[in-house]
N, C-alpha and C positions, 0 to 999 in steps of 0.2 A: 352370095357366098355363104355356105353353111360350114359349121365346125363339127368335126367328128373326133372320136377318141382313138388314140393310138392302139388301144387294146381290145376293141370290140367291133365286129362287123355289124352288129345289130343295134348299135347306139344311134338313135335318131338325131340327125344334125340340128345344131342350135344356131341362132343368129350370133353375130359377133358380140352384140350387147349382152346376150344371155351367157355366152362363154366367158366374157370378161368378168361378169359378176360372180360366176361360179368358181373361176380360177382353175379348178382341177375337176376332171371328169369323175362321175360317180363310181366308175369301175377302177379308179386309181390311175387311169391313163392321162395323157396330156392332150389338150385340144390342139388340133391341126386343121388348116383349111382343106376343104375337100379337093381343091386344086390350087396350084400356084400360078398366079397371073403372069403373063409375059408381056414385056414392053418392047415395042419396036425401036429401032434406032432413032426414028423421028421423035418418039415419045420421050426417050432418054435425053435427046438433044434439047427438047423443050424445057428441061429442067435448068438449063444453063443460065437463063436470064431471070430465074426466080429467086426470091428470098428463101432462107431455110424453112420458114414457116410454110410457104407455098409449096416447096418441095415435099415437106412432110404431108401436107394435105393431099398432094398428088399420089404419093405412094400409099398412104393410109386408105385412101378412097378405093383402092383396088382390092383391099381386104375387108374393110369395114363397110360393106355395101348397104347396111341398114342405117348408117349415119348419113345425114344430109350434108351437102357441101357447106352450108352455113354452120352446122354443128361442128364439123371438123375444123373450119376456119377459126371459130371461137375457141375451141380446145387448144389449137396450136398457138394462137395469139396469147392466151392466158398462161400457157405453159412456159414459153421461151422468153417472155418479157423480163424474167428474173435474171437472165444471164449477164455476165460481165462484159461480153463483147457482142457487137451488133450482128456479126456473122455466125454466132452461136458455136460453130466449130471452126477450127483453124488448122491450116497445114503449115508445118515447119519443114521446109525442103532443104536438105543438106547440100551445101556447095562442095565441089571438089577441093576448094581452097581450105586448108586446114585451120585457118585462124578463126573462122566463125561460121555460125549457122545463119541462113538467110530466109526470110519469109517470102514465099511466092516469087522466086527469081526465075526468069525465063532462060530457056536454052541451056539447061544443065544436062550433063551426061550422067549415066548410072544413078538415076533418080531414086532417092530414098525419102519418102514423105511421111513425117510423123503426123498422124491425124489426132490433133489435140481435142479430146472429148471432155475436158475437165474445167471448162469455163462457166459452169453452172453454179448454183447456190451452195453446193456442198463439195465442190472441187473434185468430183469424180465422174466417170462416164455414166454412172447410173442415173445422173440427172437428166440425161438425154431422153430417157423413157419415163422416169419416175416423176417428172414434172407434168407430163401429159397424161399419164395413167389416171390420176385422180379426176382429171377433167373428163376423160373418156368414161370413167365409172359414174361420175355425177350425171352425165347425159344418159348413160345406160339405165340408171335407176328410174329416170323419168320415162324413157322409152318403153320399159318393161312393166311399168306400174308397180314396181317392187315397193312394198310398205315396210318390210323388215329393215332393221339397222344392219349394215354390213360391217363385220369385224374383219379387218385386214390382218392376217397372221403372217409374220415374216421371220424367216431364219436368215441370219446375215453372217458373212465372214468379215464384215467391216463396213463396206461402202453402201451396200443396198439398204441397210438399216437406216442410216441417217438420211439418205436420199428419199426413202419412202416416208419417213417421219416428217421431213420438210414438206413433201408433197401433200400428205393427207392431214396435217395438223389443222384442226378446226374445220375440216370439210364436212358440211352437213350430212347427216344420216350415215356417217361412218365412224368407226373407231379403228385404231391401229395398235397392234401389240408386236413388239420386236424382241426376239431372243438372239443373243450373241454369245459366243464362247468366252467364258470368264478367263482373262489372261491371253486370249487368242486374237486380239485386235491391237492395233497400235494405241498408244495413249491418246493421241489426237483423235483417232476414230472413236474411242470410247467417250471422250469428252464431248464430241459432237452429238452423240446419242443421248448421254445421260443429262445433258443440259437442255434437251428439247422441250420447248413450251407447247402447250395445247391442252385443252380440257378433254380431248379424246385420245390421248396417247399414253402408252405404257412401254417401258423398256426394262427387260429382265435379263440378267446374266445367267448363263447356264454352266454348271460344272461339267465341262466336257469340251469337245471340239465342234467345228461347224457341222460335221456330218451328224453328230448327236442332235444338234439343233434342227437340222433339216429332217432327220428321221422322225423326231418327235412331232414336228409340225405335220408331216405327211400322215402319221398315225392319227392325229387329232382330226384331220380332214376326213379320214376314212372310217371313223368310229361312229356308228349309228346312234349309240347312246348319248354321245356328246351332242350330235346333231339334234336329237330329241330335246335335250336339256336347253340347248340354245334356242330352239324354236319356241319353247315355253316363254323364253325371255324376249321373244320377237327379234332374234338375232340370227343372221346367216354368216357363214365364213366365206372369205375370199382371200386371194393371195396377191402380194406385190412382188414376189420373186419371179424370176423369168419362167417359172412353170406356168404363169398366167400369160395367155397370148397377148393381152393388152399391154403387158410389160415388154414383150419381145418384139412385137411388130414395129414400134417406133425406132428400134435400133437398126432396122434395115435402111432407114432413111439416110443415115450419115455415110454409108458406103457409096450410095448414089451421089451424095453431096461431094464426097472426096474425089470421086472420079471426074465429075464435071468441073470441079475447081482446078484439077490438074490440067484439064483441057483449056480452061480460061487462062491459066498461067502459062500456056504454051509449053508445058513440060511434056505433054503427050498430044498426039493427034487423036481426034475422035475415032474410036474403033480399036485403038491400040489395047493390047491385053496387059493388065497389071496383075501382080501377085499381092496377096494380103496376109500379113502376119498379125495374130491376135494372142495376147497373153490370156491363158484360158484356165478356168476353174470349173464352173458349173456348165460350161459349153454354150451358154446363151449368146454371148457376144459374137463368137465365131459362127454360130448357127445363123445369126442374122446376116452375116456375110455370105453364107451358103445360100440363103434365100435370095439375096441380091444376085448372085451368080445364076441361080435357076430362073430368075426373072429376066435375064438377058443382059445384065451388066457384064462387060468384058473382063471377067476375072479369070485368071489362069489357075494357079495353085493357091489353096488355102493352107496356111502354115500355122499349125497348132503348137503354141509354145507353152511349156509347163515348167514349173520349178521342180525341186527334187521330190515333191509328191507327184511323181511322173506316171500316174496310172493311165492317162490318155496316151502318152508316148508308147507305153507298152501295148495298149490296146490296138493302136493303129499299126504297130510293127509286128504284132504276133496274132492278132485276132482274139486274144483272151482279155476279158475285163475281169480283174481280180482285186477286190478291195481288202482282201485278207493280207495286209502288209503293214509295215510300220508307218506311223503318221508323224510328220515333221512340222514343227513350228518354224517358219522361215521369215526372212526380211520382206517377203512378198505375201503377206497373210491372206489377202483376198483370193489367193490361188491355193490355199492350204485346204484342199478338198479331195475326198476320195470317192464321192458319189456324184458324178456329173449328170444331173437329171436330164438336161436337154439332149443328151446323146440319144435318148429314146426317140425323140422326134426325127432325128437324122436317120436312124435305123428304120423307122416306119416309112419315111419317104423313099428310101433306097430299096425297100422290099415290098411295100404296099401290102403287107400281110400282118394284120392286127393279131391273129392267132399266134404267129411266130413271136411278135413283140411281147405278148402276154406271157408266153412260155419262158423267154429268156429273162424277163423282169421277175417272174416268179422264182427262177433259178438264182437270180441275184439276191432276192430277198431271203431265200432259204439257205443258200450255200455261200453267198458273198461273191459269186463269180458266174460268168457264162462265157461261152466261146461261139463265135460266129463262123459261118462256113467260109471256105477258102475263096469261093466265088464272090461272096459279099465283101470279104476283105480286099480283093483285087479291085472291086468297084470303088471302095472308099479310098484306096491308095491312088487311084487316078485323080481324085479330087483333093485329097489331103496329104500333107507332109507333116510329120510330128517329131519333135525332139524336145529336149529339156536343157535348162541351164542350172548349174550349181550356184551356191551362194557366192563363191569367190568370182565366178564368171560374171555374175550380175554386177557385183561391186566394181569389177574392173571396167565394165562398159560405162557405168555411171562416171567413174573418174576420167576415162578416156574422152567421153563426149564433152565433159565440162572443160577439160584441158585443151583438146584439139579443135572442138567446134564451138566452144562457149555456149553450150546448150545443156540445160539441166533436165534430167529425166528422173522419174521415180523408179522404185525397185521393180515394179511389174513391167513397166516399159523396157527396163534394162533386160529383163528375161526375154522379152519379145525380140529385142535387137540382137541379143546373143544368138538366139535360135535362127533368126533371119540370116545372120552371117553364116551360120552353119549350113543352112539350106543353099545359099549361093555358092559356098565353097564345095559342097558335096555334089551339086547338080550342074554347076556352071551356068545356071539360068540367070541372066542379067536383065530380065524384064523390070520395069519400074516397080518399086516395092512401096506399098502403103503399110505402115506399122501403126496399129491402134495404140495410142498413148492414153492410158486409162485413168491416170490420177495425177494431181499436182504433186511435185516432189516434196512440198511442204507437209503433206499428210504423213510422210514417212521420213521426217527430218533426221532422226537419230541414225537410221541406216544409211541415208544419203551422206550425212556428214562423216561418219566413220569410213565410208567408202572412199572419201577423198582425204583420208588421214587426218581428220580433225579430232581433237581431244574433246569429248563431251562429258567427261566424268564429273565435272562440277557444274553442269548446265541442266536446269530443268527444261521441260518441254517448250516453254515459251522463250527461254534464252536460246534454245536450239533453233527455233524459228528465226530469231533475230540474227543469229550467226549465219544461217543459210542465206538470209536476205543480204547481209553484208558481203558475203562471198560471191553470190550470183548476180547481185545488183537487180534482183527481181523483187517486186513488192509482195509481201505476204498476202495471200487472199484474204479479203475482208472477213469472210465467215470464220476463218481460222484464227485471225488476230483477235476477234471479239470473244473467243473462248476464255481468255484470261480472266475476264470479269464475270463470266456467266455462272449462274448458280446451278449446282448439281441438284437435280430434281428427282432422279431415279436411282435407287440403291438396291433394288431387289436382286436376290441371287437364289437360284433353285436347283434342285436335282432334276434329271430327266424324268424321273417318276412323278414329279410334282407339276409337270407342264400343263396337263389337262386341268388340274385343279386351279392353277393360276389363270388359265384362259377363261374358265367358267366364272371365276370370281370377278375378273375384269369385265366380262361381257354383261354381267348382271348389275354392274355399278350404275 
């Protein structure tokens, strides 16, 4: 399997190890597989009796063909051993009975299954990929004979930063530098990052929003002068954002896992079609579901859920992508994004035309907008449904789920649930629904507590965690509880114009 750029017909394909180390194609495009592997029903059925690690190896081996089976097994075992639960991901399946939610209960109707992706070491779905990416990169360094140190450059809207820091801390031959929007992440998310230990880590707040962080990182990647300076220091750049294929491909695994676990639970028969709803910002998580669908997993509609930064909703409904709009800070900050980078991969796969992709990406860079053809829009609408939920809608679903189902969800999952309900009401499509639950509610305790009418005016962030624990009867995740006594180690703040200078200074340390 070779990896090509979304923006060039002439780019010579790379191995997966080479693509993972580079992160971003030299022409500014994203790496994509030259073909998407397809699994037969028998091959999908074979996943049923496997552990999560073995399922991961099976799916990854289809894409990372230059990795040996032993290498992938080692990567998976090292990555997921840190998780709080043995099954790594868990389904919470809602009963028709209003008094409670039940785990894996058989023979229910109108199945809604929350795919809990937050049982890893940082309590967010990013752990599912960012625990294994450092392992894949470690092996890639050996496979390619790379002698340079790899500097992982990350822009984060909250969760990617901590998950990447936790994964790469003290990994040999790597450094990691994370930029996050100053004031644009939750207090708990910030504490998770600025208390990160490791001799090879740096965390810097940026005066701006996530898109400023992401744009700055992309400019650094594409700047030949910076590359020359880094090369003198024996350093090369790579990424842990979902622009890196090695970050995206592990996310495909959990959609296969969710499907076969529903079969195991006798909630569906093998071959039944399910719909999938994903709270979406940078489009990576839902793109992983798209890949799973293209690989043969019986997925019907992919439901793209946005908050009031609803640029993706407008895109799918109008065919126009326009980031020239107001930016809102919301209670679901990991979705506060106006540039959804992974959309580029989707458009490439649906057009197979890198010249066209380069053209519209140039338009986006120059004018802040582009418009796709009506034919392409129709193709996308057959696959995707898109809508958004406002702040009060999300809050009401948090309160309703806790009151009626005794089930606690975070603000991003609430957005997904609200949009999933809109989809069902609009289309009358009652297929089983998998909703990606992307973070522990404790990461966003203030918003969750105020959503259930709790007064938090006199509570600091740790008192808020304790209050939420008392109400929900759920233990605070260990990694969050330990933040109370953790030392703040990173206090840097910079302007967008200073990002390159900061990167070079850290690289040369």
